[in-house]
Backbone as numpy.savetxt, mean C-alpha at the origin, in Angstrom:
# Nx Ny Nz CAx CAy CAz Cx Cy Cz
12.44 -15.05 -17.41 11.63 -13.91 -17.33 12.46 -12.18 -17.31
12.27 -11.90 -18.04 13.12 -10.26 -18.20 12.95 -9.44 -16.78
13.91 -8.52 -16.50 13.47 -7.73 -15.50 13.82 -6.03 -15.64
13.09 -5.23 -15.12 13.60 -3.86 -15.23 14.43 -3.20 -14.01
15.82 -3.46 -14.41 16.52 -2.63 -13.28 16.70 -1.20 -13.05
16.32 -0.50 -11.96 16.08 0.73 -11.60 16.77 0.98 -10.35
17.18 2.30 -9.98 17.76 2.70 -8.41 17.44 1.97 -7.54
15.99 1.82 -7.45 15.31 0.84 -6.40 15.75 -0.65 -6.32
15.40 -1.11 -7.46 16.13 -2.56 -7.44 17.49 -2.97 -7.36
18.47 -1.94 -7.59 19.92 -2.12 -7.21 19.90 -1.92 -5.69
19.36 -0.95 -5.29 19.40 -0.57 -3.72 19.54 -1.94 -3.00
18.24 -2.87 -3.21 17.97 -4.10 -2.36 18.42 -5.34 -3.02
18.74 -5.13 -4.31 19.50 -6.20 -4.82 17.99 -7.15 -5.36
17.13 -6.74 -5.43 15.73 -7.37 -6.01 15.61 -7.36 -7.55
14.82 -8.19 -8.11 14.57 -8.49 -9.62 13.43 -7.53 -10.17
12.62 -7.06 -9.32 11.55 -6.51 -10.06 10.90 -5.09 -9.10
10.83 -4.04 -9.89 10.70 -2.68 -9.04 8.96 -2.51 -8.57
8.90 -3.58 -7.77 7.36 -3.37 -7.43 7.05 -3.96 -6.03
6.56 -3.10 -5.32 6.48 -3.05 -3.93 5.15 -3.62 -3.05
4.77 -4.24 -2.49 3.55 -4.79 -1.57 3.17 -3.20 -0.82
1.95 -3.08 -1.25 1.62 -1.89 -0.01 1.16 -2.78 1.30
1.62 -1.87 2.50 1.44 -2.68 3.78 0.16 -2.50 4.31
-1.06 -3.51 3.64 -2.24 -3.17 4.22 -2.46 -3.65 5.64
-2.62 -3.09 6.60 -2.71 -3.74 7.98 -4.13 -4.58 7.63
-4.29 -6.05 8.36 -5.35 -6.41 8.58 -5.37 -7.32 7.32
-4.77 -7.24 6.17 -4.68 -8.18 4.76 -3.53 -8.31 4.30
-2.19 -7.83 4.95 -1.11 -8.57 4.64 -0.49 -9.00 5.55
-0.16 -10.42 5.62 0.75 -11.28 6.77 1.79 -11.52 6.14
2.38 -12.39 6.97 3.61 -13.08 6.47 3.63 -13.69 5.27
2.71 -14.44 4.92 2.45 -15.42 4.04 2.60 -14.50 2.36
2.02 -13.10 2.43 1.63 -12.41 1.36 2.90 -11.32 1.35
3.52 -11.20 2.33 4.76 -10.51 2.12 5.78 -11.38 1.91
6.05 -12.27 2.28 7.15 -13.18 1.89 6.84 -13.89 0.55
5.74 -13.91 -0.24 5.26 -14.24 -1.33 6.01 -13.20 -2.52
5.61 -11.98 -2.38 5.88 -10.89 -3.02 7.63 -11.01 -3.14
8.17 -10.85 -2.12 9.77 -10.94 -1.99 10.15 -12.10 -2.71
9.61 -13.35 -2.55 10.04 -14.50 -3.10 10.03 -14.52 -4.73
9.06 -13.69 -5.26 8.77 -13.22 -6.29 9.48 -12.61 -7.31
10.58 -11.84 -6.36 11.26 -10.81 -6.81 10.94 -9.45 -6.82
9.86 -9.10 -5.81 9.58 -8.07 -5.70 9.68 -7.51 -4.14
8.83 -6.79 -3.70 9.63 -6.35 -2.32 8.49 -6.07 -1.52
8.03 -7.05 -0.43 7.30 -6.96 0.64 7.32 -6.09 1.65
6.39 -5.45 1.90 6.34 -4.83 2.91 5.25 -5.20 3.98
5.79 -5.53 5.37 4.92 -6.04 6.54 4.26 -5.34 7.40
2.86 -4.96 7.57 2.66 -4.10 8.41 2.45 -4.24 9.73
2.90 -3.46 10.87 3.04 -3.98 12.05 2.86 -2.78 13.10
2.03 -1.97 12.56 1.84 -0.43 13.16 1.13 -0.61 14.43
0.19 -1.91 14.42 -0.98 -1.74 15.78 -0.59 -3.10 16.54
0.42 -3.85 16.02 0.76 -5.25 16.30 1.34 -5.29 17.43
0.83 -6.38 18.64 1.73 -6.32 19.77 3.15 -7.06 19.76
4.01 -7.05 20.66 5.12 -7.60 20.70 5.21 -9.29 20.38
4.13 -9.96 20.86 4.14 -11.34 20.43 3.85 -11.31 18.83
2.85 -10.95 18.65 2.64 -10.68 17.07 3.64 -10.23 16.19
4.11 -9.24 16.68 5.70 -8.80 15.91 6.76 -9.69 15.49
7.02 -10.42 16.87 8.06 -11.47 16.87 7.44 -12.57 15.95
6.24 -13.08 15.91 5.68 -14.33 15.06 5.58 -14.11 13.57
5.42 -12.58 13.48 5.38 -12.31 12.19 6.26 -12.35 11.39
7.42 -11.77 12.27 8.89 -11.58 11.33 9.78 -12.83 11.35
9.54 -13.41 12.47 9.97 -15.08 12.13 9.47 -15.91 11.17
7.95 -15.49 11.02 7.45 -16.21 9.84 7.94 -15.88 8.61
7.97 -14.67 8.51 8.46 -14.06 6.83 9.81 -14.40 6.85
10.71 -14.22 7.83 12.05 -14.79 7.66 12.55 -16.05 7.42
11.18 -16.60 7.94 11.42 -18.12 7.63 10.93 -18.65 6.19
10.06 -17.76 5.69 9.47 -18.18 4.35 10.23 -17.43 3.09
11.10 -16.64 3.28 11.93 -15.94 2.41 13.34 -15.60 3.18
14.23 -15.65 1.91 15.70 -15.21 2.23 15.90 -13.88 1.59
14.47 -13.40 0.88 14.70 -12.22 0.36 14.39 -10.56 1.05
14.78 -9.64 0.67 14.33 -8.35 1.35 13.12 -7.87 1.58
12.55 -7.31 2.48 11.45 -7.21 2.53 11.56 -5.76 3.98
10.61 -5.17 3.95 10.49 -4.19 5.12 9.30 -4.15 5.91
9.47 -3.84 7.23 8.50 -3.41 7.96 7.72 -2.16 7.83
6.25 -2.02 8.16 5.56 -0.42 8.14 5.36 -0.10 9.52
5.54 0.76 9.79 4.93 1.74 11.00 4.56 3.00 10.99
3.20 2.84 11.35 2.56 4.66 11.35 2.52 5.20 12.20
3.18 6.44 11.95 3.64 7.39 12.91 2.90 8.44 13.26
1.71 8.03 13.47 0.50 9.10 13.93 1.00 9.03 15.27
1.38 7.79 16.02 1.57 7.63 17.41 3.23 7.20 17.50
3.84 7.61 18.66 5.08 6.86 18.75 5.22 5.48 18.60
6.21 4.74 17.79 6.52 3.68 17.34 7.73 3.18 17.92
8.64 3.77 18.86 9.78 3.34 19.49 9.71 2.15 19.78
8.72 1.59 20.87 9.15 0.13 21.01 8.90 -0.69 20.17
8.12 -0.55 19.16 7.97 -1.55 18.18 9.06 -1.47 16.89
9.74 -0.49 16.80 10.69 -0.04 16.17 11.92 -0.98 16.56
12.03 -0.81 17.98 13.16 -1.34 18.49 13.19 -2.92 18.50
11.84 -3.48 18.28 11.45 -5.08 18.19 11.88 -5.39 16.61
11.57 -4.36 15.83 12.19 -4.83 14.43 13.28 -4.78 13.94
13.91 -3.84 14.89 15.40 -3.73 14.07 16.36 -5.06 15.01
15.53 -5.59 16.33 16.16 -6.50 16.72 16.14 -7.88 15.83
15.30 -7.95 14.94 15.35 -8.92 13.98 15.70 -8.71 12.72
16.76 -7.55 12.77 17.55 -7.33 11.58 16.90 -7.22 10.28
15.90 -6.37 10.32 15.08 -6.23 8.90 15.81 -5.23 8.25
15.64 -5.52 6.90 16.54 -4.88 6.05 16.01 -2.95 5.86
14.66 -2.77 6.08 14.04 -1.62 5.62 12.99 -1.52 6.74
12.73 -0.20 7.17 11.76 0.35 7.69 10.97 1.40 7.08
9.69 1.25 6.86 8.79 2.11 6.11 7.89 2.67 7.04
8.30 4.07 6.81 7.28 5.05 8.08 5.90 5.48 7.31
4.96 5.72 7.76 3.81 6.08 6.92 3.01 7.30 8.18
2.54 8.19 7.13 1.69 9.32 7.90 2.40 10.03 9.01
3.70 10.71 8.72 4.09 11.26 9.68 5.64 11.68 9.32
6.63 12.36 9.99 7.80 12.55 9.65 8.46 11.75 9.90
9.59 10.80 9.11 10.56 9.73 9.50 11.63 10.47 10.16
11.94 11.64 10.12 13.41 12.32 10.34 13.72 11.76 11.72
12.86 11.86 12.95 13.55 11.55 13.99 13.84 10.18 14.22
13.55 9.32 13.30 13.76 7.80 13.22 15.05 7.18 12.22
15.45 8.46 11.76 16.33 7.95 10.61 17.71 7.53 11.22
18.28 8.26 11.82 19.69 7.97 12.37 19.52 6.51 13.50
18.47 6.15 13.90 18.38 4.73 14.52 18.47 3.74 13.75
17.42 4.03 12.86 17.24 2.74 11.62 18.89 2.52 10.86
19.34 3.66 10.43 20.50 3.64 9.61 21.54 3.05 10.80
21.60 3.06 11.85 22.53 2.46 12.98 22.46 1.21 13.12
21.22 0.66 12.84 20.83 -0.79 12.60 21.23 -1.38 11.30
21.87 -0.56 10.68 22.14 -0.94 9.19 21.17 -1.40 8.40
19.84 -0.65 8.27 18.77 -0.54 7.64 18.33 0.60 6.99
17.60 0.50 6.02 17.11 1.40 5.11 15.72 2.19 5.61
15.85 3.68 5.34 14.52 4.17 6.15 13.53 4.51 4.62
12.22 4.10 4.27 11.49 4.23 3.40 10.15 5.45 4.17
10.03 6.39 3.30 8.85 7.50 3.73 8.02 7.71 2.63
6.54 7.32 3.07 5.68 7.94 2.11 5.01 9.34 2.14
5.17 9.95 1.06 5.41 11.63 0.80 3.78 11.74 0.34
3.48 12.88 0.14 2.39 13.23 -0.67 2.13 14.68 -1.37
3.49 15.18 -1.06 3.46 16.35 -1.59 5.07 16.84 -2.05
5.61 17.64 -2.73 7.08 17.78 -2.90 7.66 18.51 -1.86
6.94 19.08 -1.22 7.72 19.77 0.03 7.86 18.76 1.46
6.85 17.89 1.47 7.10 16.82 2.09 8.37 15.72 1.69
8.38 15.77 0.29 9.14 14.91 -0.11 10.97 15.63 0.31
11.08 16.81 0.05 12.11 17.63 0.17 12.73 17.56 1.82
11.67 17.49 2.65 12.15 17.47 4.21 12.50 16.12 4.22
11.94 15.16 3.58 12.46 13.76 3.89 13.81 13.16 3.26
14.02 13.78 2.10 15.13 14.01 1.76 16.19 14.52 2.25
16.01 15.65 3.21 17.03 16.32 3.78 17.25 15.64 5.19
16.32 14.73 5.68 16.45 14.00 6.83 17.34 12.90 6.70
17.44 12.57 5.25 18.34 11.17 5.14 17.72 10.28 5.06
16.54 9.88 4.70 15.75 9.05 3.87 16.14 8.53 2.56
15.95 7.10 2.60 16.68 6.16 1.28 15.95 5.78 0.40
14.44 6.23 0.57 13.57 5.75 -0.60 12.23 6.46 -0.12
11.59 7.17 -1.16 10.30 7.79 -0.83 9.00 6.86 -1.65
8.41 7.07 -1.20 7.02 6.59 -1.53 5.89 7.55 -2.10
5.58 8.21 -2.98 4.74 9.05 -3.67 3.39 8.76 -3.50
2.53 8.79 -2.64 0.99 8.24 -2.50 0.05 9.57 -3.21
-0.37 9.02 -4.39 -1.31 10.01 -5.10 -2.76 9.59 -4.36
-3.73 10.59 -4.66 -5.21 10.74 -3.93 -5.82 9.51 -4.21
-5.33 8.64 -5.38 -6.12 7.53 -5.83 -6.09 6.18 -5.11
-5.08 6.34 -4.38 -4.85 5.22 -3.35 -5.94 4.87 -2.29
-6.32 3.49 -2.20 -6.92 2.80 -1.26 -6.29 3.01 0.20
-7.01 2.99 1.01 -6.83 3.09 2.36 -6.56 4.48 3.14
-5.74 4.84 3.78 -5.53 5.94 4.39 -4.80 7.04 3.61
-5.31 7.80 3.06 -4.67 8.91 2.18 -4.40 10.05 2.64
-2.95 10.33 2.79 -2.44 11.82 3.55 -2.80 12.93 2.59
-2.50 12.91 1.25 -2.52 14.15 0.40 -3.74 14.12 -0.20
-4.06 15.11 -1.05 -4.98 15.16 -1.86 -4.41 15.58 -3.57
-3.24 15.34 -3.89 -2.41 15.51 -5.45 -2.52 14.05 -5.80
-2.98 14.15 -6.99 -3.34 12.90 -7.92 -1.92 12.39 -8.23
-1.81 11.16 -8.57 -0.41 10.39 -8.75 0.31 11.14 -10.13
-0.50 11.26 -11.37 0.32 12.07 -12.33 0.82 13.18 -12.14
0.32 14.23 -11.48 1.44 15.25 -11.02 2.14 15.42 -10.04
2.09 14.21 -9.12 2.67 14.07 -7.98 3.97 13.53 -8.26
3.76 12.61 -8.84 5.22 11.70 -9.15 6.35 12.64 -9.69
6.05 13.17 -10.71 7.29 13.92 -11.30 7.57 15.20 -10.67
6.59 15.56 -9.58 6.96 16.72 -8.63 7.87 15.94 -7.40
7.60 14.67 -7.14 8.41 14.27 -6.12 9.95 14.20 -6.71
10.16 13.36 -7.66 11.10 12.97 -8.46 11.75 14.02 -8.83
11.44 15.45 -8.83 12.03 16.60 -9.41 13.23 17.09 -8.01
12.38 16.69 -6.77 13.13 17.13 -5.51 14.00 16.00 -4.94
14.24 14.62 -5.64 14.33 13.53 -4.75 15.99 13.40 -5.27
16.14 13.94 -6.18 17.66 13.74 -6.56 17.97 12.32 -6.94
18.93 11.67 -6.36 19.36 10.21 -6.50 18.32 9.25 -5.58
17.60 9.89 -5.01 16.85 8.73 -3.90 15.76 8.49 -4.70
15.64 6.90 -4.55 14.55 6.09 -5.67 12.96 6.74 -4.95
12.37 6.82 -6.18 11.01 7.24 -5.76 9.97 6.19 -6.06
9.21 5.40 -5.40 7.96 4.40 -5.86 6.93 5.33 -5.91
5.99 5.14 -6.86 4.97 5.64 -7.10 3.48 4.69 -6.45
2.57 5.17 -5.77 1.54 4.45 -5.20 0.26 5.29 -5.54
-0.64 4.42 -5.68 -2.35 5.28 -5.98 -2.91 5.05 -7.35
-3.46 3.97 -7.55 -4.13 4.09 -8.91 -3.02 2.79 -9.48
-2.12 2.18 -9.08 -0.91 1.13 -9.60 -1.53 -0.28 -9.59
-1.64 -0.83 -10.54 -2.52 -1.99 -10.77 -2.16 -3.28 -11.90
-1.36 -2.88 -12.73 -0.75 -3.51 -13.70 0.33 -3.15 -14.34
1.07 -3.35 -15.69 2.26 -3.20 -16.22 1.88 -1.79 -16.87
1.02 -1.37 -17.37 0.63 -0.12 -17.70 1.12 1.03 -16.52
0.68 0.69 -15.44 0.79 1.68 -14.18 2.37 1.81 -14.07
3.22 0.30 -14.44 4.72 0.69 -14.11 5.13 1.36 -15.07
4.74 1.13 -16.29 5.55 1.56 -17.50 5.32 3.12 -17.16
4.19 3.70 -16.88 3.60 4.95 -16.86 4.52 5.74 -15.74
4.53 4.89 -14.40 5.10 5.72 -13.37 6.68 5.87 -13.74
7.38 4.88 -14.43 8.77 4.84 -14.77 8.74 5.96 -15.81
7.90 6.34 -16.54 7.96 7.41 -17.61 8.03 8.61 -16.66
7.41 8.69 -15.89 7.22 10.08 -14.87 8.25 10.21 -14.10
9.28 8.92 -14.10 10.53 9.44 -13.37 10.67 8.52 -12.24
9.83 7.92 -11.75 9.44 6.64 -10.58 10.61 5.53 -10.82
11.11 4.86 -9.65 12.02 3.56 -9.91 11.27 2.51 -9.50
9.79 2.66 -9.40 9.04 1.27 -9.38 7.47 1.84 -8.89
6.89 0.77 -8.31 5.71 1.30 -8.06 5.24 0.31 -6.89
4.16 1.26 -6.09 3.67 0.34 -4.83 2.11 -0.25 -5.48
1.76 -1.41 -5.47 0.44 -1.84 -5.28 -0.44 -2.27 -4.13
-1.45 -1.99 -4.10 -1.90 -2.62 -3.03 -3.42 -3.08 -3.28
-4.27 -2.61 -3.72 -5.72 -3.01 -4.13 -5.49 -4.54 -5.24
-4.30 -4.20 -5.94 -4.07 -5.72 -6.71 -4.05 -6.88 -5.90
-3.00 -6.86 -4.74 -2.79 -7.64 -4.05 -4.09 -8.22 -3.15
-4.71 -7.36 -2.96 -5.84 -7.85 -2.05 -6.41 -9.04 -2.74
-6.54 -9.15 -3.86 -6.95 -10.49 -4.86 -6.25 -11.32 -5.49
-5.03 -11.49 -4.09 -4.44 -12.35 -4.26 -4.34 -14.16 -3.72
-3.95 -14.66 -4.15 -3.87 -16.34 -3.35 -3.59 -15.83 -1.99
-2.67 -15.28 -1.89 -2.17 -15.32 -0.38 -2.53 -14.25 0.43
-3.71 -13.63 -0.04 -4.13 -12.25 0.97 -4.88 -12.96 2.15
-5.08 -12.21 3.33 -5.67 -12.30 4.20 -7.10 -11.21 4.45
-7.17 -10.81 3.34 -8.62 -10.19 3.21 -9.79 -11.08 3.32
-10.81 -11.01 3.79 -12.19 -11.67 3.75 -12.53 -11.90 2.45
-12.98 -13.19 1.88 -13.47 -13.47 0.60 -14.56 -12.53 0.29
-15.58 -12.28 1.29 -16.54 -10.92 0.70 -16.07 -9.87 0.57
-14.87 -9.57 0.91 -14.46 -8.48 0.79 -13.52 -8.23 -0.52
-13.11 -9.44 -0.91 -12.49 -9.57 -2.05 -13.20 -9.59 -3.36
-14.25 -10.30 -3.13 -15.55 -10.30 -3.90 -16.06 -9.05 -4.34
-16.36 -7.91 -3.61 -16.73 -6.83 -3.71 -15.50 -5.93 -4.38
-14.26 -6.06 -4.28 -13.39 -5.41 -5.15 -13.44 -6.14 -6.78
-13.51 -7.65 -6.83 -13.47 -8.08 -8.06 -14.88 -7.55 -8.83
-15.66 -7.32 -8.42 -16.89 -6.56 -9.05 -17.06 -5.17 -9.20
-15.99 -4.35 -8.55 -16.26 -3.15 -8.58 -15.51 -2.38 -9.99
-16.15 -1.30 -10.28 -15.37 -0.53 -11.16 -14.87 0.71 -10.64
-13.96 1.57 -11.76 -13.33 2.64 -10.94 -14.11 3.61 -10.67
-15.39 3.68 -10.57 -16.45 4.79 -9.95 -16.60 4.11 -8.69
-16.49 3.05 -8.12 -16.98 2.51 -6.84 -16.16 2.64 -5.69
-15.53 3.53 -5.71 -14.54 4.03 -4.33 -15.10 5.42 -3.78
-14.94 5.67 -2.57 -15.41 7.25 -2.04 -14.36 7.46 -1.13
-13.89 8.70 -1.22 -12.87 9.54 -0.46 -13.61 9.97 0.60
-13.48 10.31 2.12 -14.15 10.60 3.08 -12.89 11.01 4.03
-13.32 12.20 5.20 -12.37 12.23 6.12 -12.70 11.47 7.49
-14.24 11.55 7.85 -14.73 11.25 8.92 -15.82 10.18 8.74
-15.51 9.06 7.88 -16.59 8.20 7.62 -16.17 6.86 8.56
-14.83 6.02 7.94 -14.76 4.81 8.89 -13.70 5.81 10.05
-14.08 6.43 10.99 -13.20 7.25 11.85 -13.08 6.69 13.52
-13.84 5.30 13.63 -13.96 5.09 15.01 -12.49 4.31 15.16
-11.90 4.84 16.15 -10.66 3.91 16.12 -9.34 4.91 15.63
-9.76 5.73 14.66 -8.71 6.70 14.25 -9.45 7.70 13.28
-9.65 9.00 14.15 -10.18 10.19 13.60 -9.28 11.12 12.84
-9.97 11.90 12.27 -9.15 13.12 11.33 -8.23 12.32 10.41
-8.38 11.19 9.77 -7.54 10.63 8.92 -8.54 10.17 7.83
-8.24 10.92 6.78 -8.96 10.78 5.39 -8.54 9.52 4.66
-9.72 8.99 4.02 -9.31 7.54 3.55 -10.10 7.24 2.24
-9.91 6.33 1.53 -10.57 5.61 0.48 -11.22 4.50 0.64
-12.62 4.24 0.54 -13.10 2.79 0.78 -13.77 2.37 -0.39
-14.50 1.28 -0.51 -15.46 1.00 -1.54 -16.74 1.33 -1.12
-17.73 1.70 -2.15 -19.07 2.24 -1.65 -19.85 0.73 -1.24
-20.69 1.10 -0.36 -21.77 0.23 0.26 -22.77 0.77 0.83
-23.75 -0.02 1.09 -25.31 0.40 1.25 -24.84 1.32 2.69
-23.98 1.20 3.53 -23.78 2.18 4.77 -23.25 3.25 4.22
-21.93 3.22 3.42 -21.56 4.62 3.25 -22.46 5.49 2.24
-23.42 4.92 1.43 -24.37 5.75 0.68 -25.16 6.36 1.50
-25.63 5.33 2.59 -26.65 6.05 3.63 -26.22 7.08 4.19
-24.70 7.09 4.50 -23.85 8.19 5.32 -24.03 9.46 4.47
-24.03 9.36 3.35 -23.86 10.31 2.32 -25.31 10.95 2.18
-26.00 10.21 1.96 -27.48 10.70 1.89 -28.01 11.40 3.26
-27.44 11.14 4.28 -28.03 11.68 5.49 -26.97 13.08 5.74
-26.37 13.24 4.94 -25.49 14.38 5.01 -24.27 14.11 5.62
-23.77 13.26 5.99 -22.53 13.11 6.70 -22.57 13.25 8.06
-23.32 12.81 8.49 -23.56 13.05 10.30 -22.70 12.33 11.25
-22.58 13.08 12.23 -21.32 12.89 13.17 -21.29 11.17 13.93
-20.52 10.86 14.71 -20.61 9.83 15.27 -21.86 9.10 16.30
-22.61 10.24 16.71 -23.89 9.84 17.85 -24.56 9.87 16.83
-25.00 10.62 15.85 -26.27 10.61 15.27 -26.28 9.84 13.96
-25.48 8.96 13.46 -25.33 8.54 12.08 -26.14 7.04 11.96
-26.38 6.74 11.07 -27.16 5.50 11.19 -26.64 4.21 11.52
-26.94 3.32 12.36 -26.35 2.21 13.23 -24.99 2.79 14.04
-24.89 3.98 14.49 -24.15 4.31 15.02 -23.72 3.29 16.32
-22.73 3.00 16.49 -22.54 2.13 17.87 -22.93 0.57 17.82
-23.59 0.14 16.58 -24.04 -1.14 17.00 -22.52 -2.04 16.24
-22.91 -3.29 16.73 -21.71 -4.41 16.27 -22.04 -4.85 15.00
-21.37 -4.85 13.96 -21.28 -5.21 12.84 -20.82 -6.48 12.16
-19.67 -6.88 12.87 -18.88 -8.11 12.54 -17.98 -8.39 14.25
-17.67 -9.65 13.98 -16.89 -10.04 15.29 -15.54 -10.43 14.85
-14.31 -10.46 15.48 -12.97 -10.99 15.17 -12.79 -11.57 16.70
-13.15 -13.17 16.56 -12.99 -13.86 17.94 -13.97 -13.25 19.02
-13.33 -12.79 20.06 -14.45 -12.47 21.01 -14.35 -10.92 21.01
-14.05 -10.36 19.84 -13.89 -9.12 19.73 -15.03 -8.35 19.05
-15.81 -7.49 19.29 -16.70 -6.85 18.66 -16.57 -5.87 18.01
-16.83 -5.66 16.25 -16.47 -4.56 15.56 -17.49 -3.88 15.27
-17.57 -2.64 15.61 -18.89 -1.79 15.22 -18.86 -1.13 14.05
-19.85 -0.49 13.73 -20.04 0.09 12.47 -19.11 1.30 12.34
-18.75 1.82 11.10 -17.75 2.81 10.98 -16.53 2.70 11.90
-16.26 1.39 12.46 -14.55 1.67 12.99 -13.85 1.27 11.91
-12.61 1.75 11.80 -11.39 1.56 11.04 -10.76 0.33 11.47
-11.23 -0.72 10.67 -10.68 -2.16 10.80 -11.02 -2.83 9.49
-9.96 -3.46 9.16 -10.16 -4.11 7.71 -10.79 -5.36 7.70
-11.49 -6.00 6.66 -12.13 -7.26 6.82 -10.97 -8.15 6.70
-10.82 -8.94 8.00 -10.09 -9.88 7.90 -10.69 -11.63 7.62
-9.89 -12.63 7.08 -10.68 -13.82 6.67 -11.14 -14.29 7.93
-10.87 -14.00 9.33 -11.12 -14.80 10.35 -12.27 -14.20 10.84
-12.84 -13.08 10.53 -13.88 -12.18 10.62 -15.17 -13.07 10.51
-16.41 -12.51 11.00 -17.65 -13.07 10.78 -18.93 -11.77 10.95
-19.80 -11.98 10.14 -20.64 -10.96 10.57 -21.14 -10.14 8.96
-21.35 -8.93 9.24 -21.73 -8.08 7.93 -20.54 -7.67 7.42
-19.65 -8.46 6.97 -18.45 -7.91 6.37 -18.48 -6.70 5.62
-19.44 -6.77 4.40 -19.51 -5.55 3.65 -20.00 -4.20 4.13
-20.26 -3.83 5.49 -20.64 -3.00 6.32 -19.23 -2.36 6.87
-18.12 -2.97 6.85 -16.83 -2.71 7.24 -16.04 -1.54 6.29
-15.06 -1.18 6.57 -13.93 -0.31 5.93 -13.48 -1.15 4.99
-13.93 -1.39 3.91 -13.33 -2.00 2.66 -12.67 -1.30 1.92
-11.19 -0.94 2.43 -10.21 0.04 1.73 -10.00 -0.76 0.28
-9.66 0.36 -0.69 -9.93 0.19 -1.99 -9.17 1.61 -2.72
-8.47 1.43 -3.53 -8.23 2.30 -4.54 -8.96 2.56 -5.73
-8.70 3.64 -6.58 -9.48 3.55 -7.69 -8.93 2.67 -8.97
-8.09 1.93 -8.84 -7.58 0.84 -9.60 -8.66 -0.20 -9.33
-9.33 -0.54 -8.25 -10.06 -1.84 -8.16 -10.85 -2.05 -9.56
-11.00 -1.03 -10.63 -11.66 -1.59 -11.44 -10.85 -2.26 -12.79
-9.63 -2.55 -12.38 -8.72 -3.24 -13.07 -8.34 -4.37 -12.58
-8.97 -4.69 -11.31 -8.64 -5.87 -10.65 -9.94 -7.06 -10.86
-9.52 -7.88 -11.58 -10.90 -8.61 -12.32 -10.67 -10.18 -11.94
-9.51 -10.83 -11.19 -9.32 -12.15 -10.72 -8.18 -12.39 -9.77
-8.29 -13.42 -8.97 -7.50 -13.82 -7.83 -6.25 -14.50 -8.59
-5.27 -13.91 -8.39 -3.97 -14.61 -8.82 -2.98 -14.70 -7.89
-1.88 -15.63 -8.12 -1.04 -15.65 -7.04 -0.08 -14.51 -7.08
0.63 -14.18 -5.99 1.55 -13.02 -5.66 2.67 -12.91 -6.98
3.06 -14.04 -7.35 4.29 -14.38 -8.10 3.37 -14.07 -9.46
2.49 -14.70 -9.69 1.31 -14.38 -10.89 1.36 -12.93 -11.25
0.97 -12.22 -10.15 0.46 -10.72 -10.57 2.01 -10.01 -10.82
3.21 -10.36 -10.18 4.43 -9.72 -10.47 5.01 -9.87 -11.99
4.56 -11.22 -12.08 5.15 -11.63 -13.45 4.23 -10.99 -14.64
3.03 -11.01 -14.49 2.34 -10.15 -15.66 2.56 -8.65 -15.58
2.61 -8.15 -14.40 2.96 -6.86 -14.30 4.06 -6.41 -14.95
5.36 -7.05 -14.77 6.53 -6.92 -15.29 6.42 -7.13 -17.05
5.80 -8.21 -17.20 6.00 -8.56 -18.77 5.13 -7.65 -19.27
3.96 -7.05 -18.88 3.40 -6.15 -19.37 4.12 -4.78 -20.04
4.42 -4.73 -18.77 5.48 -3.12 -18.60 6.55 -3.02 -19.55
7.02 -4.14 -19.77 8.52 -4.44 -20.68 7.93 -4.09 -22.33
6.67 -4.73 -22.45 6.20 -4.70 -23.66 5.73 -3.39 -24.01
5.39 -2.71 -23.12 4.85 -1.43 -23.63 5.82 -0.47 -23.83
7.12 -0.61 -22.89 8.44 0.12 -23.25 8.94 0.09 -24.53
9.11 -1.30 -24.71 9.73 -1.55 -26.08 8.61 -1.24 -26.99
7.53 -1.27 -27.00 6.78 -0.59 -28.02 6.60 0.81 -28.25
6.99 1.47 -26.92 7.26 2.93 -26.99 8.54 3.10 -28.01
9.38 2.56 -27.52 10.68 2.61 -28.12 10.72 2.59 -29.58
9.72 1.97 -30.28 9.67 1.97 -31.66 9.74 3.25 -32.34
9.19 4.12 -31.50 9.02 5.64 -32.00 10.20 6.28 -32.44
11.09 5.90 -31.59 12.29 6.38 -31.69 12.96 5.98 -32.81
12.93 4.81 -33.37 13.36 4.48 -34.68 12.87 4.40 -35.75
11.47 5.27 -35.72 10.47 5.55 -36.87 9.70 4.47 -37.06
9.47 3.42 -36.07 8.57 2.64 -35.97 7.02 3.45 -35.80
5.61 2.56 -36.21 4.36 3.16 -35.96 3.82 2.70 -34.70
3.59 3.28 -33.86 2.80 3.25 -32.56 1.47 2.41 -32.76
1.06 1.43 -32.34 -0.17 0.97 -32.35 -0.89 0.91 -31.11
-1.79 2.11 -31.15 -2.13 2.48 -29.87 -3.93 1.92 -29.64
-3.98 0.94 -30.43 -5.60 0.50 -30.40 -5.77 -0.84 -30.34
């Protein structure tokens, strides 16, 4: 299989410039390791995990792959203890989200690991570069899950690469296939981060009902809101699939947590834990109840996801399609005719 070499792939010694979005509740060791084993770059979400879970997930991932992967920590709150546990396991990289990675850079570098930070503007990217981060992820507004900025991927990627210099930039938000990868690279990115596409992978931990909703969705079936699924994480804008519950909330003029339809009701369960309506919680395969009332995170690329495929199959088809597009485009430089339809 052909490969695409970029600054990102060379930094980590991987085959393909495709990273797994760290989707908490849907990504565990099996999927992160599968992406890395396929030549991509797994990112394992541990932002809300307890110490025992962190230990178990890291051991499981390291037993399943000897390839590079990163851990993800959301720095909305202090992550000092979790970071320490991750570094004890000698992870290759730490991905920081929803905040400034600057205060953590020296500590991570001292442990011999790389620092990755998600940014949503060129100003944020400049500050991250000045702080010494090693990789930037430029997250466009199209992304699923929690979305910090409001700039779409098309203008965001080049604006971030313009300030990043030699620091690799990965494009996130609306990335789902080889066309996305080829386009992102044309805009200056060193690779892409895919989330929604990997929700429909054989190794996902997402609930089957959630996956089924993604497979049946089109590009107009997501919504962006600030205080919809805000129980447990308020003032955090996000993108989810539309559902009867989300439609009702908008029809009722977006009422607050007290006055909204079904406020406080239990809609699903995870073991002995009740999950209420509007709670910020990913539908995990172990849950039971009204799954489609939950926060079904999804990006606008959901309309491009039509089948469940293995992580390795997703990476192979993405890279193959991207290379084909790049080769086709190169024919224009030698007087060839581009077949665009």
